[in-house]
TIVEXTOR-847013 format. One line per field, with one value per residue: residue in one letter; residue number from 0; x, y, z of N, C-alpha, C in turn. Coordinates in Angstrom, 2 decimals, always signed. Example, Ala and Ser with C-alpha at 12.3 -4.5 7.8 and 13.67 -1.06 7.14 Angstrom:
<atoms>
kedo (A/S)
voti (0/1)
n_x (+13.19/+12.85)
n_y (-5.69/-2.25)
n_z (+7.80/+7.08)
ca_x (+12.30/+13.67)
ca_y (-4.50/-1.06)
ca_z (+7.80/+7.14)
c_x (+13.20/+12.90)
c_y (-3.30/+0.03)
c_z (+7.80/+7.87)
</atoms>
This chain:
<atoms>
kedo (X/X/X/X/X/X/X/X/X/X/X/X/X/X/X/X/X/X/X/X/X/X/X/X/X/X/X/X/X/X/X/X/X/X/X/X/X/X/X/X/X/X/X/X/X/X/X/X/X/X/X/X/X/X/X/X/X/X/X/X/X/X/X/X/X/X/X/X/X/X/X/X/X/X/X/X/X/X/X/X/X/X/X/X/X/X/X/X/X/X/X/X/X/X/X/X/X/X/X/X/X/X/X/X/X/X/X/X/X/X/X/X/X/X/X/X/X/X/X/X/X/X/X/X/X/X/X/X/X/X/X/X/X/X/X/X/X/X/X/X/X/X/X/X/X/X/X/X/X/X/X/X/X/X/X/X/X/X/X/X/X/X/X)
voti (0/1/2/3/4/5/6/7/8/9/10/11/12/13/14/15/16/17/18/19/20/21/22/23/24/25/26/27/28/29/30/31/32/33/34/35/36/37/38/39/40/41/42/43/44/45/46/47/48/49/50/51/52/53/54/55/56/57/58/59/60/61/62/63/64/65/66/67/68/69/70/71/72/73/74/75/76/77/78/79/80/81/82/83/84/85/86/87/88/89/90/91/92/93/94/95/96/97/98/99/100/101/102/103/104/105/106/107/108/109/110/111/112/113/114/115/116/117/118/119/120/121/122/123/124/125/126/127/128/129/130/131/132/133/134/135/136/137/138/139/140/141/142/143/144/145/146/147/148/149/150/151/152/153/154/155/156/157/158/159/160/161/162)
n_x (+0.81/+1.97/+3.71/+1.89/+0.66/+2.86/+3.36/+0.96/+1.28/+3.51/+2.42/+0.50/+2.16/+3.37/+1.17/+0.82/-0.69/-0.25/-1.10/-2.67/-0.71/+0.90/-0.81/-1.08/+1.60/+2.06/+0.35/+1.71/+4.14/+3.12/+2.42/+4.74/+7.17/+7.87/+10.61/+11.48/+13.43/+15.76/+15.29/+14.32/+15.88/+16.59/+14.10/+12.66/+14.05/+13.61/+10.75/+10.23/+11.53/+10.09/+7.60/+8.15/+8.73/+6.25/+4.73/+5.92/+5.23/+2.57/+2.32/+2.64/+4.57/+5.58/+5.15/+6.79/+9.31/+9.53/+9.65/+12.01/+13.84/+13.78/+14.98/+17.54/+18.27/+18.14/+19.47/+22.18/+24.52/+26.20/+25.73/+23.24/+21.70/+21.95/+20.04/+17.84/+18.71/+18.91/+16.21/+15.17/+16.43/+15.29/+12.63/+12.89/+13.67/+11.40/+9.64/+10.63/+12.58/+15.41/+17.73/+17.67/+17.94/+20.50/+22.04/+21.66/+22.84/+25.46/+26.15/+26.00/+27.96/+30.19/+30.23/+31.02/+33.58/+34.07/+34.18/+32.50/+33.43/+33.49/+33.36/+33.28/+35.37/+35.63/+37.84/+38.04/+35.70/+36.31/+38.27/+36.82/+34.91/+36.07/+36.62/+34.08/+32.79/+34.25/+33.44/+30.68/+30.74/+32.00/+30.12/+27.62/+28.13/+29.52/+27.73/+25.92/+27.56/+28.30/+25.83/+25.32/+27.38/+26.64/+24.33/+25.06/+25.34/+27.81/+29.32/+31.08/+30.78/+28.80/+29.76/+30.02/+32.32/+34.28/+34.81)
n_y (-1.20/+1.23/+1.80/+2.24/+4.59/+6.28/+6.30/+7.50/+9.96/+10.95/+11.23/+13.17/+15.32/+15.74/+16.72/+19.14/+19.17/+19.73/+19.67/+17.40/+15.56/+15.73/+14.57/+11.90/+11.08/+11.39/+9.41/+7.23/+7.27/+6.77/+4.14/+2.77/+0.77/+1.37/+1.73/+2.80/+4.57/+3.20/+0.65/+1.17/+3.23/+4.80/+5.07/+6.35/+8.77/+9.82/+9.99/+11.66/+14.01/+14.62/+15.04/+17.28/+19.12/+19.22/+20.23/+22.75/+23.88/+24.10/+26.08/+25.25/+25.74/+25.23/+22.46/+21.56/+22.39/+20.79/+18.23/+18.50/+18.92/+16.41/+14.96/+16.10/+15.16/+12.35/+11.75/+10.22/+11.28/+14.26/+14.68/+13.48/+15.28/+17.80/+18.67/+19.11/+21.16/+23.18/+23.45/+24.27/+26.75/+28.09/+28.12/+29.74/+32.16/+32.69/+33.40/+35.71/+35.50/+36.34/+36.42/+33.91/+32.32/+33.12/+32.34/+29.57/+28.96/+29.81/+28.10/+25.61/+25.92/+26.24/+23.72/+22.33/+23.12/+25.65/+29.25/+32.30/+35.56/+37.96/+40.69/+42.45/+43.94/+46.56/+45.93/+43.19/+42.38/+43.16/+41.29/+38.95/+39.15/+38.63/+35.87/+34.86/+35.57/+33.95/+31.41/+31.55/+31.88/+29.51/+27.64/+28.51/+29.83/+32.38/+34.43/+34.61/+35.40/+37.90/+39.20/+39.17/+40.79/+43.23/+43.85/+43.85/+45.12/+45.63/+46.74/+49.56/+51.70/+52.87/+51.69/+48.98/+47.68/+45.53/+45.95)
n_z (+0.00/+0.73/-1.40/-3.47/-2.57/-2.67/-5.43/-6.26/-4.99/-6.36/-8.94/-8.38/-7.72/-10.21/-11.51/-10.33/-8.02/-5.12/-2.40/-2.39/-3.09/-0.82/+1.08/+0.10/+0.28/+2.99/+3.95/+2.87/+4.33/+6.88/+6.65/+6.57/+8.38/+11.91/+12.27/+9.86/+8.87/+9.33/+8.21/+5.64/+4.34/+1.94/+0.68/+2.73/+2.89/+0.30/+0.16/+2.35/+1.55/-0.80/+0.35/+1.96/-0.05/-1.35/+0.75/+1.05/-1.45/-1.05/+0.75/+3.36/+5.49/+8.10/+8.41/+6.34/+7.30/+9.61/+8.48/+7.00/+9.05/+10.21/+8.18/+8.32/+10.82/+10.55/+8.21/+6.50/+5.37/+4.19/+1.45/+1.10/+2.49/+1.34/-0.76/+0.88/+2.58/+0.69/-0.03/+2.47/+2.80/+0.64/+1.50/+3.79/+2.55/+0.98/+2.91/+3.82/+5.72/+5.92/+7.49/+8.78/+6.50/+5.63/+7.88/+7.78/+5.31/+5.85/+7.97/+6.66/+4.68/+6.33/+7.50/+5.27/+5.08/+4.15/+4.40/+5.27/+5.01/+7.71/+7.09/+3.99/+1.74/-0.77/-2.33/-2.00/-3.26/-5.85/-6.40/-6.32/-8.38/-11.06/-10.78/-10.28/-12.68/-14.43/-13.54/-14.07/-16.85/-17.60/-16.78/-17.86/-20.26/-22.43/-23.17/-21.08/-18.92/-19.84/-19.84/-17.09/-16.26/-17.43/-16.01/-13.40/-10.11/-9.23/-11.14/-11.96/-13.78/-16.58/-18.85/-18.95/-18.01/-15.99/-12.42)
ca_x (+0.00/+2.83/+4.22/+0.78/+0.52/+4.00/+3.10/-0.10/+1.88/+4.35/+1.50/-0.11/+3.19/+3.48/-0.03/+0.82/-1.68/+0.71/-1.76/-3.04/+0.54/+1.28/-1.67/-0.68/+2.94/+1.89/-0.20/+2.79/+5.05/+2.44/+2.32/+6.07/+7.43/+8.35/+12.06/+11.66/+14.68/+16.80/+14.98/+14.03/+16.49/+16.46/+12.68/+12.30/+14.67/+12.93/+9.37/+10.26/+11.87/+8.95/+6.57/+8.57/+8.56/+4.80/+4.29/+6.39/+4.43/+1.21/+2.47/+2.62/+5.99/+5.93/+5.23/+7.99/+10.49/+9.58/+10.13/+13.41/+14.62/+13.88/+16.01/+18.83/+18.56/+18.25/+20.30/+23.48/+25.68/+25.94/+25.16/+21.81/+21.03/+22.09/+18.79/+16.97/+19.20/+18.51/+14.77/+14.96/+16.85/+14.25/+11.48/+13.19/+13.65/+10.03/+8.95/+11.32/+13.49/+16.72/+18.76/+17.66/+18.51/+21.94/+22.64/+21.66/+23.90/+26.75/+26.38/+26.26/+29.28/+31.16/+30.28/+31.75/+34.95/+34.15/+33.81/+32.04/+34.09/+32.63/+33.20/+33.79/+35.84/+35.54/+38.96/+37.69/+34.70/+37.04/+38.98/+35.84/+34.15/+36.61/+36.45/+32.66/+32.54/+34.83/+32.57/+29.43/+31.04/+32.30/+28.90/+26.48/+28.53/+29.97/+26.60/+25.35/+28.46/+28.20/+24.56/+25.51/+28.26/+25.89/+23.29/+25.61/+25.48/+29.22/+29.96/+31.21/+30.34/+27.81/+30.38/+30.04/+33.61/+34.30/+35.53)
ca_y (+0.00/+2.41/+2.10/+2.83/+5.98/+7.02/+6.49/+8.50/+11.23/+11.41/+11.68/+14.42/+16.35/+16.02/+17.47/+20.35/+19.05/+19.52/+19.27/+15.99/+14.80/+15.69/+13.58/+10.56/+10.78/+11.23/+8.05/+6.27/+7.24/+6.15/+2.70/+2.16/+0.34/+2.42/+1.93/+2.94/+5.25/+2.17/-0.48/+1.67/+4.56/+5.55/+5.37/+7.34/+10.03/+10.30/+10.35/+12.82/+15.20/+14.93/+15.60/+18.63/+19.94/+19.40/+21.13/+24.08/+24.36/+24.33/+27.09/+24.58/+25.89/+24.57/+21.04/+21.35/+22.52/+19.60/+17.12/+18.75/+18.68/+14.96/+14.54/+16.50/+14.28/+10.94/+11.59/+9.59/+12.05/+15.61/+14.58/+13.18/+16.40/+19.06/+19.17/+19.57/+22.48/+24.12/+23.69/+25.05/+28.13/+28.63/+28.38/+30.93/+33.34/+32.98/+33.97/+36.93/+35.21/+36.44/+36.08/+32.45/+31.76/+33.38/+31.49/+28.19/+28.90/+29.95/+26.86/+24.53/+26.17/+25.94/+22.26/+21.86/+23.62/+26.98/+30.30/+33.57/+36.58/+38.84/+41.92/+42.36/+45.24/+46.73/+45.22/+41.76/+42.20/+43.23/+40.03/+37.88/+39.30/+37.86/+34.44/+34.57/+35.63/+32.75/+30.28/+31.72/+31.62/+28.08/+26.85/+28.96/+30.39/+33.78/+35.35/+34.77/+36.20/+39.26/+39.74/+39.41/+41.94/+44.44/+44.14/+43.74/+46.35/+45.81/+47.44/+50.95/+52.70/+52.35/+51.13/+47.52/+47.10/+45.05/+46.79)
ca_z (+0.00/+0.80/-2.74/-4.23/-2.11/-3.20/-6.86/-6.37/-4.60/-7.48/-10.00/-7.93/-7.86/-11.65/-11.89/-9.50/-6.94/-4.04/-1.15/-2.59/-3.02/+0.59/+1.75/-0.33/+0.81/+4.43/+4.11/+2.58/+5.48/+8.02/+6.41/+6.71/+9.76/+12.82/+12.07/+8.41/+8.53/+9.35/+7.32/+4.29/+4.38/+0.69/+0.50/+3.74/+2.48/-0.90/+0.48/+3.25/+0.76/-1.66/+1.22/+2.33/-1.26/-1.54/+1.82/+0.67/-2.58/-0.53/+1.81/+4.67/+5.79/+9.36/+8.13/+5.53/+8.16/+10.47/+7.65/+6.67/+10.27/+10.34/+7.21/+8.88/+11.96/+10.16/+7.02/+6.76/+4.91/+3.69/+0.11/+1.25/+3.14/+0.60/-1.36/+1.96/+2.99/-0.36/+0.14/+3.69/+2.50/-0.23/+2.37/+4.59/+1.69/+0.55/+4.07/+4.21/+6.84/+5.29/+8.47/+8.91/+5.26/+5.68/+8.91/+7.29/+4.29/+6.53/+8.71/+5.71/+4.09/+7.38/+7.58/+4.08/+5.14/+3.56/+5.34/+4.75/+5.84/+8.50/+6.32/+2.62/+1.27/-2.23/-2.95/-2.01/-4.31/-7.12/-6.59/-6.48/-9.61/-12.19/-10.52/-10.47/-14.12/-15.02/-13.21/-14.82/-18.25/-17.74/-16.59/-18.67/-21.55/-22.43/-23.26/-19.74/-18.09/-20.34/-19.35/-15.67/-16.13/-17.79/-15.02/-12.06/-9.34/-8.91/-12.24/-11.51/-14.76/-17.52/-20.05/-18.79/-17.71/-14.62/-11.47)
c_x (+0.86/+3.32/+3.13/+0.57/+1.67/+3.79/+2.02/+0.41/+2.74/+3.50/+0.88/+0.90/+3.34/+2.31/-0.19/-0.31/-0.90/+0.08/-2.19/-1.80/+0.99/+0.48/-1.28/+0.66/+2.90/+1.32/+0.89/+3.73/+4.41/+2.33/+3.67/+6.28/+8.01/+9.83/+12.40/+12.93/+15.86/+16.54/+14.73/+14.58/+16.24/+15.02/+12.23/+12.83/+13.90/+11.51/+9.34/+10.59/+10.72/+7.83/+6.91/+8.40/+7.09/+4.26/+4.70/+5.52/+2.99/+1.20/+2.31/+4.06/+6.41/+6.08/+6.49/+9.25/+10.64/+10.13/+11.61/+14.30/+14.80/+14.95/+17.39/+19.24/+18.87/+19.17/+21.68/+24.67/+25.24/+25.28/+23.66/+21.03/+21.03/+20.79/+17.83/+17.41/+18.79/+17.03/+14.49/+15.33/+15.81/+13.00/+11.71/+13.10/+12.23/+9.21/+9.60/+12.26/+14.93/+17.83/+18.83/+18.26/+20.03/+22.62/+22.70/+22.74/+25.28/+27.11/+26.74/+27.63/+30.39/+31.34/+31.08/+33.18/+35.15/+33.77/+33.30/+32.69/+33.08/+32.35/+33.80/+34.15/+35.63/+36.67/+38.67/+36.67/+35.38/+37.78/+38.01/+35.15/+34.77/+36.45/+35.00/+32.30/+33.06/+33.93/+31.25/+29.65/+31.28/+31.02/+27.81/+26.85/+28.81/+28.82/+26.02/+26.27/+28.45/+26.94/+24.68/+26.34/+27.51/+24.89/+23.81/+25.71/+26.93/+29.98/+29.93/+30.67/+29.39/+28.44/+30.61/+31.44/+33.64/+35.09/+36.99)
c_y (+1.27/+2.79/+2.69/+4.29/+6.84/+7.31/+7.55/+9.88/+11.81/+11.93/+13.02/+15.57/+16.74/+16.87/+18.77/+20.34/+18.72/+19.13/+17.81/+15.11/+14.65/+14.62/+12.15/+10.16/+10.61/+9.84/+7.01/+6.14/+6.54/+4.64/+1.99/+1.74/+1.48/+2.73/+2.17/+3.67/+4.27/+1.08/-0.06/+3.09/+5.36/+5.97/+6.46/+8.72/+10.63/+10.78/+11.59/+14.10/+15.59/+15.56/+17.03/+19.59/+20.24/+20.36/+22.56/+24.66/+24.65/+25.38/+26.51/+24.56/+25.19/+23.07/+20.71/+21.41/+21.32/+18.41/+17.29/+18.51/+17.18/+14.41/+14.91/+15.57/+12.85/+10.70/+11.09/+10.46/+13.40/+15.57/+14.31/+14.39/+17.69/+19.53/+19.71/+20.93/+23.53/+24.46/+24.55/+26.52/+28.81/+28.98/+29.64/+32.20/+33.70/+33.60/+35.28/+36.74/+35.16/+36.03/+34.56/+31.78/+31.93/+32.45/+30.03/+28.00/+28.91/+28.66/+25.71/+24.71/+25.87/+24.44/+21.66/+22.38/+24.97/+28.01/+31.52/+34.63/+37.47/+40.15/+41.71/+43.78/+45.35/+45.98/+43.71/+41.47/+42.22/+41.94/+38.88/+37.94/+38.51/+36.34/+34.02/+34.58/+34.39/+31.54/+30.35/+31.36/+30.14/+27.25/+27.21/+29.51/+31.88/+34.76/+35.63/+35.62/+37.65/+39.94/+40.05/+40.66/+43.24/+44.83/+44.16/+45.09/+46.60/+46.51/+48.93/+51.98/+52.06/+51.74/+49.62/+46.94/+46.67/+45.96/+46.44)
c_z (+0.00/-0.59/-3.64/-3.85/-2.62/-4.68/-7.07/-6.00/-5.71/-8.63/-9.63/-8.05/-9.32/-12.15/-11.11/-8.47/-5.67/-2.71/-1.22/-2.49/-1.58/+1.32/+1.38/+0.29/+2.33/+4.73/+3.89/+3.76/+6.68/+7.87/+6.51/+8.16/+10.60/+12.62/+10.60/+8.02/+8.55/+8.31/+5.87/+4.13/+3.10/+0.43/+1.49/+3.36/+1.31/-0.57/+1.38/+2.47/-0.16/-0.85/+1.61/+1.14/-1.50/-0.47/+1.50/-0.44/-2.17/+0.58/+3.20/+5.20/+7.08/+9.15/+7.32/+6.41/+9.09/+9.70/+7.31/+7.89/+10.50/+9.38/+7.75/+10.02/+11.53/+8.97/+7.35/+6.39/+4.36/+2.32/+0.17/+1.77/+2.30/-0.06/-0.29/+2.49/+1.96/-0.23/+1.37/+3.47/+1.61/+0.57/+3.20/+3.74/+1.26/+1.68/+4.53/+5.39/+6.32/+6.25/+8.67/+7.68/+5.26/+6.69/+8.47/+6.23/+4.93/+7.27/+7.77/+5.07/+5.09/+7.53/+6.41/+4.03/+4.50/+4.62/+4.58/+5.62/+6.56/+7.76/+4.94/+2.17/-0.24/-2.96/-3.03/-3.10/-5.67/-7.41/-6.89/-7.85/-10.78/-12.01/-10.74/-11.95/-14.82/-14.78/-13.96/-16.28/-18.50/-17.68/-17.59/-20.04/-21.44/-22.47/-21.89/-18.86/-18.53/-19.84/-17.86/-15.45/-16.42/-16.71/-13.59/-11.37/-8.95/-10.02/-11.91/-12.50/-15.74/-18.77/-19.94/-18.63/-16.27/-13.71/-11.40)
</atoms>
């Protein structure tokens, strides 16, 4: 029965019926054994994330956050948790909780061995812009990096030259 509810939940998500999907997925989780995070880890992770996504799309932010917290608690590794962190940050931003979003990003980056400096000087921005442009160009192509450069608030003059 749990697999039927999961399949129905997936179909509901494909049809943008997120509240219906949430209900089906909630039923699926309730039909799994009590130790489902141990006995059915991959399924538990997938269903919990889909449920959190459906909750977010239905403006059920508290429910989404509870599900995401469960993923953070039960997840085995950072790779399994990254999509959930991204969703949580998106939820925070959609609610205007910019500080919570920043703190979550900062915490996750710290966990990955990266840091965000306490202050950023204009000189630091000047050093970061070429690296960022390179990454944008490498990933999206030269046209995209040019568009970013033209619209960037870090460009000092209207002639579209980098700082």
